[in-house]
Every structure is written in C-alpha cells, then in structure tokens.
C-alpha positions as semicolon CSV with decimal commas, in nm:
position;residue;x (nm);y (nm);z (nm)
1;M;-0,579;-0,882;-1,496
2;R;-0,346;-1,157;-1,661
3;N;0,039;-1,067;-1,578
4;L;0,259;-1,028;-1,839
5;S;0,555;-0,935;-1,612
6;I;0,751;-1,191;-1,620
7;K;0,948;-1,337;-1,918
8;E;1,286;-1,399;-1,758
9;T;1,422;-1,366;-1,397
10;T;1,693;-1,073;-1,447
11;T;1,612;-0,721;-1,306
12;G;1,884;-0,528;-1,492
13;D;1,594;-0,361;-1,695
14;T;1,655;0,037;-1,704
15;D;1,415;0,176;-1,998
16;T;1,205;0,418;-1,913
17;V;0,928;0,316;-2,157
18;L;0,766;-0,011;-2,156
19;R;0,589;-0,172;-2,438
20;H;0,236;-0,246;-2,446
21;P;0,145;-0,578;-2,534
22;D;0,048;-0,728;-2,867
23;L;-0,326;-0,846;-2,842
24;T;-0,600;-1,025;-3,047
25;W;-0,946;-0,998;-2,991
26;N;-1,074;-1,373;-3,017
27;E;-1,463;-1,454;-3,121
28;H;-1,597;-1,348;-2,773
29;G;-1,446;-1,023;-2,802
30;L;-1,221;-1,080;-2,548
31;P;-0,863;-0,994;-2,526
32;V;-0,597;-1,260;-2,578
33;A;-0,204;-1,160;-2,509
34;D;0,010;-1,288;-2,783
35;D;0,298;-1,342;-2,597
36;F;0,117;-1,628;-2,431
37;D;-0,173;-1,722;-2,636
38;D;-0,387;-1,705;-2,340
39;P;-0,700;-1,469;-2,253
40;Y;-0,704;-1,209;-1,992
41;F;-0,968;-1,319;-1,806
42;S;-1,240;-1,683;-1,832
43;V;-1,392;-1,706;-2,152
44;E;-1,679;-1,785;-1,899
45;N;-1,738;-1,449;-1,712
46;G;-1,470;-1,263;-1,631
47;L;-1,594;-1,030;-1,380
48;E;-1,768;-1,343;-1,207
49;E;-1,405;-1,515;-1,207
50;T;-1,266;-1,229;-1,033
51;R;-1,540;-1,189;-0,791
52;Y;-1,508;-1,574;-0,694
53;V;-1,149;-1,587;-0,720
54;F;-0,997;-1,298;-0,556
55;L;-1,277;-1,155;-0,357
56;K;-1,477;-1,445;-0,203
57;Q;-1,126;-1,625;-0,134
58;N;-0,953;-1,394;0,037
59;G;-1,299;-1,296;0,250
60;L;-1,415;-0,980;0,067
61;P;-1,616;-0,773;0,124
62;Q;-1,725;-0,907;0,439
63;R;-1,365;-0,817;0,592
64;W;-1,420;-0,471;0,543
65;Q;-1,728;-0,434;0,741
66;S;-1,510;-0,450;1,083
67;H;-1,194;-0,354;0,961
68;Q;-1,077;-0,004;1,073
69;A;-0,750;0,105;0,905
70;P;-0,638;0,134;0,576
71;F;-0,686;-0,198;0,341
72;R;-0,418;-0,248;0,144
73;I;-0,405;-0,546;-0,122
74;I;-0,111;-0,622;-0,348
75;E;-0,212;-0,794;-0,717
76;T;0,082;-0,933;-0,952
77;G;-0,073;-0,848;-1,321
78;F;-0,273;-0,555;-1,333
79;G;-0,365;-0,614;-1,722
80;T;-0,732;-0,489;-1,779
81;G;-0,765;-0,354;-1,427
82;L;-1,069;-0,566;-1,389
83;N;-0,963;-0,718;-1,057
84;F;-0,905;-0,349;-0,915
85;L;-1,263;-0,257;-1,064
86;A;-1,422;-0,544;-0,931
87;T;-1,271;-0,454;-0,561
88;W;-1,349;-0,093;-0,582
89;Q;-1,728;-0,196;-0,672
90;A;-1,760;-0,399;-0,402
91;F;-1,555;-0,167;-0,144
92;Q;-1,814;0,122;-0,233
93;S;-2,096;-0,077;-0,065
94;T;-1,944;-0,256;0,189
95;R;-1,671;-0,010;0,345
96;G;-1,636;0,068;0,708
97;E;-1,642;0,462;0,795
98;N;-1,251;0,451;0,860
99;N;-1,166;0,221;0,542
100;W;-0,927;0,318;0,288
101;L;-0,847;0,068;0,008
102;H;-0,508;0,089;-0,120
103;F;-0,481;-0,140;-0,436
104;T;-0,092;-0,191;-0,554
105;S;-0,096;-0,331;-0,896
106;I;0,233;-0,456;-1,070
107;E;0,254;-0,470;-1,444
108;K;0,550;-0,490;-1,686
109;F;0,365;-0,434;-2,039
110;P;0,055;-0,202;-1,959
111;L;-0,259;-0,182;-2,180
112;S;-0,283;0,127;-2,416
113;R;-0,522;0,384;-2,309
114;E;-0,720;0,230;-2,589
115;Q;-0,632;-0,111;-2,544
116;L;-0,796;-0,071;-2,174
117;Q;-1,088;0,112;-2,289
118;K;-1,142;-0,176;-2,541
119;A;-1,134;-0,449;-2,287
120;L;-1,352;-0,266;-2,025
121;A;-1,586;-0,202;-2,266
122;L;-1,709;-0,546;-2,206
123;W;-1,838;-0,493;-1,850
124;P;-2,127;-0,209;-1,864
125;E;-2,174;-0,235;-1,471
126;L;-1,844;-0,084;-1,420
127;R;-1,888;0,185;-1,696
128;E;-1,856;0,446;-1,410
129;L;-1,556;0,352;-1,214
130;S;-1,358;0,223;-1,554
131;D;-1,425;0,593;-1,696
132;R;-1,258;0,719;-1,354
133;L;-0,980;0,462;-1,416
134;I;-0,935;0,527;-1,781
135;E;-0,930;0,890;-1,731
136;A;-0,651;0,853;-1,470
137;Y;-0,436;0,600;-1,650
138;P;-0,061;0,737;-1,657
139;P;0,137;0,693;-1,961
140;A;0,348;0,395;-2,014
141;L;0,678;0,491;-1,772
142;R;0,864;0,232;-1,578
143;G;0,806;0,288;-1,215
144;F;0,530;0,404;-0,937
145;H;0,231;0,550;-1,040
146;T;-0,010;0,737;-0,769
147;L;-0,388;0,774;-0,847
148;K;-0,630;0,816;-0,583
149;W;-1,010;0,897;-0,555
150;P;-1,049;1,065;-0,203
151;D;-1,414;1,129;-0,239
152;E;-1,454;0,722;-0,227
153;R;-1,167;0,661;-0,011
154;V;-0,968;0,462;-0,268
155;S;-0,611;0,474;-0,400
156;L;-0,439;0,316;-0,642
157;T;-0,059;0,243;-0,662
158;L;-0,001;0,125;-1,027
159;I;0,370;-0,003;-1,056
160;F;0,493;-0,062;-1,435
161;D;0,760;-0,314;-1,393
162;D;0,872;-0,665;-1,385
163;V;0,749;-0,822;-1,059
164;H;1,086;-0,947;-0,946
165;S;1,214;-0,559;-0,991
166;A;0,904;-0,416;-0,826
167;L;0,815;-0,673;-0,526
168;P;1,179;-0,568;-0,329
169;Q;1,056;-0,194;-0,334
170;L;0,737;-0,284;-0,133
171;N;0,710;-0,336;0,198
172;G;0,398;-0,417;0,420
173;P;0,128;-0,362;0,583
174;V;-0,087;-0,609;0,323
175;D;-0,369;-0,734;0,390
176;A;-0,451;-0,953;0,065
177;W;-0,239;-1,090;-0,186
178;F;-0,429;-1,125;-0,561
179;L;-0,183;-1,371;-0,720
180;D;-0,283;-1,324;-1,113
181;G;-0,079;-1,432;-1,411
182;F;-0,009;-1,693;-1,654
183;A;-0,047;-2,054;-1,559
184;P;0,316;-2,150;-1,424
185;A;0,345;-2,406;-1,717
186;K;0,379;-2,083;-1,969
187;N;0,516;-1,840;-1,768
188;P;0,775;-2,029;-1,471
189;A;0,988;-1,763;-1,465
190;M;0,698;-1,527;-1,226
191;W;0,628;-1,862;-1,018
192;S;1,019;-1,876;-0,885
193;D;1,150;-1,862;-0,564
194;A;1,210;-1,511;-0,561
195;L;0,840;-1,422;-0,577
196;F;0,790;-1,631;-0,277
197;S;1,023;-1,509;-0,059
198;E;0,918;-1,180;-0,136
199;I;0,575;-1,269;-0,054
200;R;0,694;-1,370;0,242
201;R;0,882;-1,074;0,365
202;I;0,635;-0,849;0,297
203;S;0,321;-1,026;0,463
204;R;0,606;-1,054;0,758
205;N;0,552;-0,713;0,935
206;P;0,727;-0,675;1,239
207;R;0,472;-0,364;1,341
208;S;0,161;-0,506;1,253
209;N;-0,069;-0,734;1,371
210;R;-0,239;-0,789;1,022
211;I;-0,297;-1,134;0,905
212;P;-0,264;-1,192;0,514
213;T;-0,468;-1,353;0,297
214;V;-0,365;-1,505;-0,057
215;A;-0,587;-1,666;-0,333
216;T;-0,457;-1,757;-0,670
217;F;-0,681;-1,901;-0,986
218;T;-0,374;-2,179;-0,992
219;A;-0,356;-2,521;-0,820
220;A;0,002;-2,587;-0,923
221;G;0,224;-2,758;-0,724
222;V;0,498;-2,538;-0,743
223;V;0,286;-2,253;-0,630
224;R;0,121;-2,446;-0,316
225;R;0,475;-2,550;-0,226
226;G;0,613;-2,200;-0,248
227;L;0,298;-2,004;-0,071
228;K;0,311;-2,246;0,193
229;G;0,726;-2,193;0,233
230;A;0,593;-1,861;0,197
231;G;0,417;-1,872;0,557
232;F;0,084;-1,931;0,458
233;N;-0,168;-2,222;0,525
234;I;-0,261;-2,324;0,210
235;A;-0,556;-2,502;0,090
236;K;-0,709;-2,649;-0,224
237;V;-1,064;-2,533;-0,289
238;P;-1,306;-2,545;-0,572
239;G;-1,240;-2,342;-0,918
240;F;-1,423;-2,086;-1,088
241;G;-1,654;-2,259;-1,342
242;R;-1,457;-2,589;-1,536
243;K;-1,184;-2,539;-1,377
244;R;-1,129;-2,783;-1,134
245;E;-0,951;-2,639;-0,814
246;M;-0,728;-2,307;-0,693
247;L;-0,579;-2,220;-0,378
248;A;-0,639;-1,972;-0,112
249;G;-0,494;-1,918;0,214
250;R;-0,382;-1,721;0,538
251;Y;-0,068;-1,624;0,669
252;A;0,089;-1,816;0,911
253;A;0,432;-1,711;1,034
254;T;0,535;-1,990;1,208
255;T;0,500;-2,231;0,918
256;G;0,787;-2,021;0,744
257;P;1,160;-2,031;0,764
258;E;1,213;-1,794;1,091
259;Q;1,403;-1,438;1,016
260;G;1,599;-1,188;1,240
261;R;1,417;-0,956;1,467
262;L;1,365;-0,678;1,266
263;H;1,273;-0,939;0,954
264;N;1,494;-0,800;0,717
265;H;1,347;-0,428;0,742
266;L;1,650;-0,167;0,800
267;P;1,532;0,016;1,147
268;W;1,454;0,376;0,943
269;Q;1,213;0,187;0,757
270;L;0,985;0,104;1,006
271;F;0,751;0,437;1,075
272;P;0,613;0,550;1,428
273;A;0,266;0,354;1,503
274;P;0,027;0,549;1,330
275;L;-0,185;0,773;1,468
276;K;-0,560;0,718;1,601
277;D;-0,846;0,753;1,383
278;A;-0,978;1,124;1,352
279;S;-0,647;1,239;1,523
280;K;-0,569;1,616;1,574
281;V;-0,232;1,708;1,355
282;V;-0,098;2,046;1,354
283;V;0,097;2,157;1,022
284;A;0,299;2,487;1,068
285;G;0,383;2,631;0,762
286;A;0,081;2,737;0,505
287;G;0,279;2,726;0,186
288;L;0,273;2,446;-0,088
289;S;0,406;2,199;0,104
290;G;0,200;2,253;0,425
291;C;-0,138;2,308;0,251
292;T;-0,074;2,002;0,018
293;T;-0,012;1,794;0,339
294;A;-0,290;1,945;0,522
295;R;-0,522;1,845;0,220
296;A;-0,396;1,486;0,209
297;L;-0,430;1,407;0,585
298;A;-0,788;1,592;0,578
299;E;-0,874;1,331;0,316
300;R;-0,761;1,092;0,530
301;G;-1,007;1,193;0,809
302;F;-0,764;1,365;1,026
303;R;-0,863;1,679;1,191
304;V;-0,578;1,961;1,045
305;T;-0,522;2,315;1,197
306;L;-0,296;2,459;0,962
307;C;-0,095;2,793;1,144
308;D;0,100;3,050;0,944
309;P;0,135;3,413;1,078
310;E;0,185;3,535;0,733
311;G;-0,126;3,378;0,595
312;I;-0,158;3,160;0,313
313;A;0,103;3,102;0,076
314;N;0,273;3,465;0,150
315;G;0,608;3,316;0,126
316;A;0,803;3,154;-0,182
317;S;0,452;3,003;-0,283
318;G;0,319;3,340;-0,368
319;N;0,439;3,359;-0,694
320;P;0,164;3,456;-0,940
321;Q;0,287;3,235;-1,209
322;G;0,477;2,888;-1,097
323;G;0,593;2,683;-1,369
324;L;0,471;2,309;-1,340
325;Y;0,736;2,110;-1,493
326;I;1,033;1,923;-1,399
327;K;1,380;1,848;-1,586
328;L;1,468;1,526;-1,565
329;A;1,841;1,385;-1,576
330;A;1,970;1,210;-1,920
331;D;2,137;0,947;-1,689
332;N;2,310;0,855;-1,368
333;Q;2,028;1,011;-1,142
334;A;1,755;0,733;-1,159
335;T;1,607;0,803;-0,797
336;H;1,625;1,149;-0,882
337;S;1,399;1,106;-1,202
338;D;1,222;0,814;-1,035
339;F;1,078;1,062;-0,770
340;Y;1,024;1,383;-0,994
341;R;0,835;1,166;-1,263
342;Q;0,606;1,031;-1,052
343;A;0,559;1,346;-0,840
344;Y;0,497;1,559;-1,129
345;L;0,212;1,326;-1,280
346;L;0,001;1,328;-0,978
347;A;0,054;1,732;-0,918
348;L;-0,092;1,742;-1,271
349;K;-0,391;1,553;-1,175
350;E;-0,408;1,744;-0,791
351;V;-0,421;2,112;-0,963
352;E;-0,652;1,991;-1,230
353;R;-0,906;1,809;-0,926
354;M;-0,863;2,140;-0,723
355;L;-0,888;2,440;-0,928
356;E;-1,169;2,494;-1,224
357;A;-1,087;2,486;-1,575
358;P;-0,914;2,751;-1,719
359;V;-1,128;3,050;-1,836
360;E;-0,982;3,362;-2,047
361;N;-0,956;3,646;-1,811
362;N;-1,016;3,428;-1,510
363;K;-0,756;3,177;-1,496
364;T;-0,598;3,015;-1,223
365;W;-0,331;2,779;-1,396
366;D;-0,369;2,658;-1,785
367;A;-0,223;2,334;-1,920
368;C;-0,064;2,529;-2,166
369;G;0,273;2,315;-2,222
370;V;0,623;2,355;-2,105
371;L;0,933;2,426;-2,374
372;Q;1,250;2,374;-2,226
373;L;1,461;2,510;-2,465
374;A;1,798;2,396;-2,564
375;Y;1,945;2,715;-2,529
376;S;2,335;2,608;-2,500
377;A;2,532;2,347;-2,696
378;K;2,589;2,175;-2,358
379;E;2,178;2,162;-2,285
380;E;2,151;2,066;-2,666
381;V;2,372;1,757;-2,627
382;R;2,194;1,648;-2,284
383;Q;1,823;1,696;-2,465
384;Q;1,925;1,458;-2,750
385;R;2,094;1,202;-2,463
386;F;1,802;1,191;-2,252
387;V;1,568;1,127;-2,571
388;E;1,785;0,874;-2,738
389;R;1,830;0,651;-2,379
390;H;1,486;0,687;-2,241
391;Q;1,252;0,737;-2,563
392;P;0,977;0,893;-2,381
393;P;0,640;0,878;-2,535
394;A;0,519;1,173;-2,660
395;E;0,241;1,219;-2,449
396;F;0,490;1,270;-2,163
397;V;0,781;1,464;-2,304
398;A;0,858;1,511;-2,658
399;S;1,155;1,671;-2,892
400;D;1,048;1,952;-3,072
401;S;1,286;2,013;-3,387
402;E;1,163;2,334;-3,496
403;K;1,130;2,480;-3,149
404;K;1,447;2,341;-3,058
405;G;1,379;2,180;-2,733
406;L;1,173;1,936;-2,500
407;I;0,798;1,993;-2,461
408;F;0,624;1,854;-2,200
409;P;0,269;1,874;-2,336
410;A;0,039;1,851;-2,010
411;A;0,266;2,082;-1,778
412;G;0,209;2,429;-1,781
413;W;0,143;2,720;-1,526
414;V;-0,036;2,749;-1,191
415;S;-0,097;3,025;-0,952
416;P;0,059;2,878;-0,625
417;A;-0,192;3,090;-0,389
418;D;-0,504;3,033;-0,557
419;F;-0,407;2,593;-0,546
420;C;-0,301;2,641;-0,221
421;K;-0,638;2,804;-0,122
422;A;-0,812;2,577;-0,321
423;L;-0,591;2,291;-0,108
424;V;-0,706;2,424;0,278
425;N;-1,092;2,447;0,157
426;H;-1,197;2,089;0,327
427;P;-1,405;2,063;0,666
428;N;-1,136;1,907;0,822
429;I;-0,930;2,202;0,807
430;Q;-0,889;2,478;1,024
431;F;-0,644;2,753;0,933
432;I;-0,525;3,005;1,220
433;T;-0,294;3,328;1,179
434;A;-0,012;3,192;1,416
435;A;0,346;3,103;1,460
436;V;0,426;2,744;1,605
437;T;0,720;2,853;1,866
438;R;0,745;2,530;2,055
439;I;0,691;2,143;2,052
440;T;0,677;1,947;2,379
441;G;0,505;1,634;2,461
442;E;0,487;1,303;2,280
443;Q;0,289;1,146;2,021
444;N;-0,103;1,130;2,064
445;A;-0,003;1,422;2,338
446;L;0,165;1,696;2,186
447;A;0,173;2,055;2,332
448;I;0,221;2,289;2,017
449;T;0,266;2,656;2,163
450;T;0,194;2,948;1,917
451;D;0,210;3,322;1,928
452;S;-0,152;3,353;1,959
453;G;-0,219;3,064;2,231
454;D;-0,159;2,675;2,259
455;L;-0,245;2,376;2,086
456;D;-0,307;1,977;2,184
457;A;-0,249;1,759;1,898
458;S;-0,145;1,409;1,823
459;A;0,130;1,483;1,578
460;I;0,288;1,768;1,397
461;V;0,398;1,823;1,034
462;I;0,679;2,118;1,026
463;A;0,690;2,273;0,659
464;T;0,832;2,604;0,759
465;A;1,096;2,573;0,509
466;H;1,432;2,716;0,603
467;Q;1,276;2,781;0,974
468;A;1,232;2,420;1,034
469;N;1,554;2,373;1,232
470;E;1,435;2,638;1,499
471;L;1,146;2,407;1,598
472;A;1,333;2,113;1,578
473;G;1,521;2,272;1,857
474;E;1,812;2,059;2,026
475;H;1,738;1,816;1,783
476;S;1,851;2,023;1,471
477;Y;2,035;1,842;1,186
478;L;1,846;1,965;0,847
479;P;2,151;2,106;0,634
480;T;1,881;2,328;0,434
481;K;1,992;2,637;0,206
482;K;1,813;2,950;0,147
483;I;1,808;3,082;-0,180
484;R;1,680;3,428;-0,294
485;G;1,477;3,461;-0,578
486;Q;1,349;3,775;-0,787
487;L;1,078;3,765;-1,037
488;T;1,039;4,060;-1,293
489;Y;0,693;4,178;-1,436
490;L;0,685;4,306;-1,787
491;N;0,463;4,472;-1,974
492;A;0,318;4,183;-2,211
493;D;0,188;4,469;-2,449
494;A;0,494;4,564;-2,647
495;L;0,685;4,206;-2,621
496;P;0,634;3,897;-2,806
497;T;0,394;3,651;-2,713
498;A;0,433;3,317;-2,614
499;D;0,133;3,014;-2,602
500;T;0,376;2,826;-2,379
501;V;0,594;2,828;-2,060
502;L;0,936;2,902;-2,181
503;C;1,194;2,758;-1,978
504;A;1,598;2,803;-2,029
505;R;1,803;2,981;-1,765
506;S;1,473;3,162;-1,647
507;Y;1,110;3,092;-1,699
508;M;0,886;3,276;-1,842
509;A;0,488;3,193;-1,870
510;P;0,231;3,302;-2,111
511;P;0,099;3,661;-2,028
512;L;-0,182;3,710;-1,774
513;N;-0,373;4,007;-1,733
514;G;-0,149;4,174;-1,948
515;R;0,189;4,093;-1,766
516;L;0,453;3,872;-1,811
517;V;0,628;3,709;-1,528
518;L;1,004;3,636;-1,601
519;G;1,268;3,465;-1,347
520;A;1,369;3,393;-1,100
521;T;1,719;3,463;-0,988
522;Y;1,940;3,220;-0,746
523;N;2,152;3,391;-0,515
524;L;2,271;3,172;-0,226
525;K;2,344;3,350;0,093
526;D;2,146;3,673;0,029
527;E;1,890;3,766;0,278
528;E;1,789;4,100;0,093
529;A;1,400;4,134;0,067
530;E;1,357;4,442;-0,146
531;L;1,385;4,436;-0,540
532;R;1,708;4,483;-0,646
533;D;1,770;4,637;-1,028
534;S;2,097;4,449;-1,065
535;D;1,834;4,109;-1,028
536;H;1,633;4,253;-1,318
537;Q;1,875;4,300;-1,564
538;T;1,970;3,954;-1,491
539;N;1,646;3,815;-1,595
540;L;1,627;4,034;-1,856
541;S;1,955;3,921;-1,975
542;H;1,852;3,589;-2,008
543;L;1,519;3,653;-2,238
544;C;1,791;3,585;-2,544
545;D;1,760;3,235;-2,439
546;F;1,371;3,223;-2,581
547;G;1,505;3,321;-2,965
548;A;1,625;3,608;-3,141
549;E;1,278;3,795;-3,134
550;W;1,284;3,809;-2,778
551;E;1,659;3,900;-2,763
552;T;1,585;4,224;-2,973
553;A;1,254;4,313;-2,726
554;A;1,511;4,282;-2,399
555;N;1,578;4,631;-2,487
556;S;1,240;4,803;-2,495
557;A;1,128;4,590;-2,237
558;E;0,913;4,769;-1,945
559;I;0,961;4,645;-1,623
560;I;0,638;4,708;-1,398
561;G;0,717;4,502;-1,071
562;G;0,824;4,219;-0,959
563;R;0,884;3,965;-0,619
564;V;1,163;3,844;-0,389
565;G;1,115;3,548;-0,239
566;F;1,334;3,266;-0,048
567;R;1,352;2,909;-0,184
568;C;1,465;2,588;0,074
569;T;1,637;2,343;-0,102
570;T;1,908;2,053;0,026
571;P;2,232;1,944;-0,040
572;D;2,104;1,670;-0,286
573;Y;1,828;1,859;-0,437
574;L;1,559;1,578;-0,292
575;P;1,290;1,729;-0,050
576;M;1,280;1,602;0,306
577;A;0,943;1,430;0,413
578;G;0,908;1,197;0,701
579;P;0,922;1,155;1,053
580;L;1,233;1,293;1,247
581;V;1,451;1,127;1,493
582;V;1,614;1,214;1,793
583;K;1,970;1,370;1,694
584;D;2,203;1,266;2,005
585;E;2,002;0,928;2,033
586;F;2,025;0,822;1,688
587;V;2,413;0,918;1,660
588;K;2,450;0,686;1,981
589;R;2,251;0,381;1,890
590;F;2,408;0,390;1,497
591;R;2,746;0,446;1,589
592;P;2,904;0,092;1,497
593;M;2,815;0,220;1,104
594;T;3,106;0,462;1,137
595;K;3,329;0,184;1,122
596;N;3,171;-0,024;0,893
597;A;2,853;0,112;0,715
598;K;2,706;-0,250;0,674
599;R;2,709;-0,300;1,024
600;I;2,398;-0,194;1,111
601;P;2,271;-0,219;1,443
602;R;1,931;-0,392;1,500
603;E;1,779;-0,096;1,738
604;P;1,474;0,053;1,727
605;M;1,455;0,409;1,585
606;P;1,455;0,703;1,819
607;W;1,194;0,891;1,646
608;M;1,103;1,227;1,795
609;S;0,796;1,124;1,909
610;G;0,505;1,274;1,684
611;V;0,680;1,520;1,493
612;W;0,710;1,522;1,088
613;L;0,885;1,712;0,841
614;N;0,782;1,844;0,451
615;I;1,063;2,101;0,361
616;G;1,316;2,152;0,078
617;H;1,131;2,154;-0,275
618;G;1,327;2,459;-0,398
619;S;1,203;2,571;-0,721
620;R;0,982;2,257;-0,802
621;G;0,730;2,268;-0,474
622;L;0,429;2,267;-0,757
623;A;0,559;1,933;-0,859
624;S;0,705;1,770;-0,582
625;S;0,498;1,851;-0,282
626;S;0,169;1,682;-0,347
627;L;0,360;1,323;-0,361
628;C;0,563;1,433;-0,028
629;A;0,248;1,511;0,163
630;E;0,071;1,158;0,028
631;L;0,363;0,991;0,182
632;I;0,329;1,143;0,512
633;A;-0,060;1,099;0,542
634;E;-0,031;0,724;0,455
635;Q;0,247;0,673;0,712
636;M;0,041;0,867;0,957
637;A;-0,221;0,647;0,885
638;G;-0,082;0,336;0,895
639;D;-0,122;0,287;0,513
640;A;0,165;0,146;0,289
641;V;0,359;0,385;0,111
642;S;0,247;0,447;-0,264
643;T;0,628;0,473;-0,379
644;S;0,939;0,241;-0,374
645;Q;1,112;0,178;-0,094
646;T;1,426;0,349;-0,275
647;V;1,229;0,676;-0,304
648;V;1,118;0,742;0,088
649;D;1,517;0,639;0,201
650;A;1,604;0,955;-0,046
651;L;1,347;1,170;0,118
652;A;1,428;1,062;0,452
653;P;1,538;1,367;0,688
654;N;1,781;1,139;0,857
655;R;1,957;1,050;0,527
656;F;2,218;1,332;0,575
657;L;2,248;1,280;0,976
658;L;2,300;0,874;0,860
659;R;2,581;0,972;0,567
660;D;2,730;1,238;0,827
661;L;2,772;0,949;1,104
662;I;2,897;0,698;0,838
663;R;3,153;0,936;0,729
664;N;3,282;1,000;1,077
665;K;3,185;1,412;1,062
666;L;2,961;1,319;1,407
C-alpha cells in the first residue's frame, strides 16, 4: 500500500533484481517500513482506510454498475497489496456484466512472499483473495508482471520499478488514480513535477472519452497544486480517522496546460478503436499463437471462430515435448530480456492453469526444471557475465556449478498439442477445419473467405506463421523467415536418464513413455518436409554437450522416429503482435521521416481495418505466445496494455516498415 518507490529522481537503475524492504512489526502487528519509519496502513483500520480513501473518493463501487468497458486503475505503491485486494473484493459483488478490472500498480521495493503473507494475515475477510494473490506473486524482478484471474474478470499489472521509470512506459486509458505513498515531507522525490506531468499525459487520452478521478490520503499543498496543474479539479475532503483532510478530484482537461493534437502519443501508439462487446473474431491458424489468442479473446467475452485446415497444433506446435524456457542476454538486449522475462513468467502460470497436474505415465507437462549447460567456453563466459550483472533470485534462475550451467527451477516441458487443445476448450471458441483465403471489408464488418465457406466478423487475427503475408495480400510487408527443424526420437531404455530438460545446442526433455525427444535442427531456406538421416546425425552429435556419459551413449543410440516442423521467426527475433497497417498509405504519410527520423508527421495511422497479427515466435512459442495474445485481447477490448510501451513498440508489426522507411529502402 505505501510506496517505497522513490528515494531519488534518477532513472538510471539497471539492476534486474530489486531488494525487499526492511520491515519492523510494531506493537499492533502492523508492518513498518524502516527506510521511512512509517506503517504501510492506518493503525486505526487499514482496510477501512482503503475503502474510504481510494474506493469511496473515486466513486467506487458505484461507477462499475454502469461501466461497460474494462476499468483501469493506476496505483503508486503496491506495498502489501491491500488496496488491490479491497478493490477486487468490491468488484466481485458490484461489477457490470461486461466489466473487466485492470489494476496497474508500481512498487520499487516489493515485499517478499513471506512478508506479504504475514501482512495480509491481518485481514481474514480477504483470505481467499489474498491466497490467490500470494500464489501468483512474482519474483522480485524489475519490470512488468502480468497476473490474471479470468474467472473473476480481473487482471493485475504489477510493475516492480521506480515510479519515475515506470510511468513513462504507461499510456491510457485510465479511469481512477490511487496516489498512495509516504507523506510528501518524508518522500518529496516522489511527489515531484515529473510525477504530475506523467499523470496529466496518461489521463489525457485522445482516443477515450473516459474522465479519470483521483484520490490520495494527503492534503499537502504541493500535491494539490501538482494535481491541479495536471488537469484535475481538486477538493479537500475529510480524511480517514484522525486525519483531518485528504484530496480527491476529477479530470477536467481545460484546467491543465494545452498539449498537441496527439497529446504526446506517437501515431502508432494509438491503437484502432476497440471492438464492440461480444463481437465475432476470426483467428486464422491453430498453433500456439492462434490458440492462445483465441483463449485470451474468449475470456474477454468475444465470440471466436478458430480456423486451420490441418487441425489443432499440427504444424510446428505439434512437437510431442516442447521446452518451456528462455535464454536471456547477458547485456545490451534490454527489450528482448524485458519481453521474454515477462512472457515466460506468464506462460508458466497459463500452462499450470490449463493443464492438469502431472501424473506419472500420463503427463502433458512437467515443471521439472531446465538446465542450460555451459557447453562451450563462450557460453560459460556468457553465463558468468549474466549472473554477475543481474544476480537473479534463485527461484527464477540459479547458477549450478556442479552441473555447469544455469538452472531454471520453475521451467520444464509441455506438450504443445495438449496445451492448445486445453486452450480452445471454451464455450466462446468454435473450431472449424478450414483455411482462410481472403479478407475484405472493414472493422466490425469483415467478410472472411475460407475454403469451406464464408464468415462474417468484426476482426481477424492472422496467426498463420510464415503464410501471413499471403493473407495480407497487397499490403504484405512482413519479413518473416521460415526455418526447418527436425526432431530425433530415441529409445530411452539404452540411454542415460535426465530428470530435467537439458539445453545446449539442442534440447532434450526427460523420457516419456520410453522415448527421448532430441532436437531440433535449424535449416534456413530449406523446404524439405521428409525426415533426413543427416539431420538425425546432427542431433546425435549434440549429445556430447550434455556430458561425457551422453557422448559415449551417442554411439549406441537407437533412432525410433522423428518429426519435421517449420518455425517462423523475424529479423530481430521478437514476435510480431498487433494491428496491421496499409503499407502504401503508411509510406505516403510518413515519408518525411526518410530525411529526418525525428520528424514524425502528426497523422493518424492507416490501420488495415480489423486485421491483427500474432506470428514470429520461432522456437520460443511456448514462452512468448501467451503474452502476445493477452496484448492483442487488451487492445481489441479497449483496455490498457499490460506491458511497457517500449515492448509494445518492439512487437509492433509495422516496426520493420518504419525502419525501412527511415533507411530509405522504400
């Protein structure tokens, strides 16, 4: 609840791991922040304080009864999570049919899971919700974390970072601000002009008619003046308990300084208008990206038709055992690491939510851990540099000197096909065996042609990997790469055993039903769909990476089968997720950027009406597809996205078009 986020105004921190706060538990059993000598909530009654200060003064829960869209709250200072839990509890009984609560909260010094559990034990009436929060609570890694409870229509974007670093990465819409934090006299760096400038920018969303409200426990003059300057009509109201006054207000843009027509948003950061409630959406492609997208949309209330001529997970997503893990850069690739770290942690939760707990001889997944081996001198140096620079918590990744590698204890393997089938098992999803061949019309009135009939829809998401350009037609500009991969199946009986997924030049999961899965090869510009003995031999030659025992066993390994698939990747090895643009019109409107990349025309984006994309996951689809699906569902629903603007921009399909335009290649 109390924000420990700001001690200084600099934003140059790059440490991956944030420290937990030092706490003292006072005579009332309340947590007190040693750094500020201040309790996290009122001695009188912290829960009632939250209900009065943040819920009542923001007009909640009454506003939810008539609100027919996602409702977004931004909070400064997650602390014990009490504000979030009280809001969730109120939302349970008063939300409208089409509501979705999206709570975004920032915290620089996240409590440990043990500290959180002890603090929340003070509120027995919140026990059920507290347990769900504690179960989903992420490790103390800097950046964005996506937690969601679709059955409750609630999501939490938890940002572990300094507030002055986090807010510039957020955009609207926002409906209510919970300005928590220690008093301005104790924490003046937080209540700065920079804070109020960001509040103004985020509140003033040019594509939204929402009018945000704000509430804060303090009545300090610096806060009142700052909020007034940010465009809010501010009033002093009676405070909670012994506190005489507090501040509450409502956004009124005319009271703040005027800004440009697009209000500091770059054109490509303003997404297409949201779809109407319960709209029909077609998803083309039933691999990991298509199935995760279909599920995310269905849980938002959209009616989804999922199309694929080959059935569910019969392409590259049909491998029997896929490794669910990531390989983080040691340095100089912050955006890649930010995306994959957030995506991986979400994917772990999604797999656990969708698939039943592993049972011996009947497993569809297993969180058995992944060991990334330091199989070469170069890889050993890279891993050492990664650990020294980032010092990650052991619950996320740890160095294993005995096994010579990095162990991801929560990772493991998943059957992509079983995961996909579980994802599409939802009443809002209909699967048809068909190939989408043509898209015409506009958003909310698309005509989708398939080889087995026509469909009408409000929007379509193309998730057909390297075939996406065919559907984009004359507007195609997607520089995808098609990479052949061959797996080798081995008889496990005559080989050493492994109780974790081993990862080096190839990966290998623990044996399943007497079979080991080893692979896969990487062959660019190779269309061969048949198994090749030469590729089996390549995979076998990589067994030596797993140790001397495996190198010896390779000579007697029995090949009992294999599989060929084709990955789809991109030049920068990040997926493409988001709306498509009309190529020729985009080039025409933004041509001035060829001469000066900083000269960005204030023109609206020529979106390809109603057409979205989720492709390019390469060999990391198990880790990356769920977050991309979530971002697309949020954008279509008119919700704020649950990751940083930097990551959203890095995933945008138009990024390659923009780069080529700036480099005068178009």
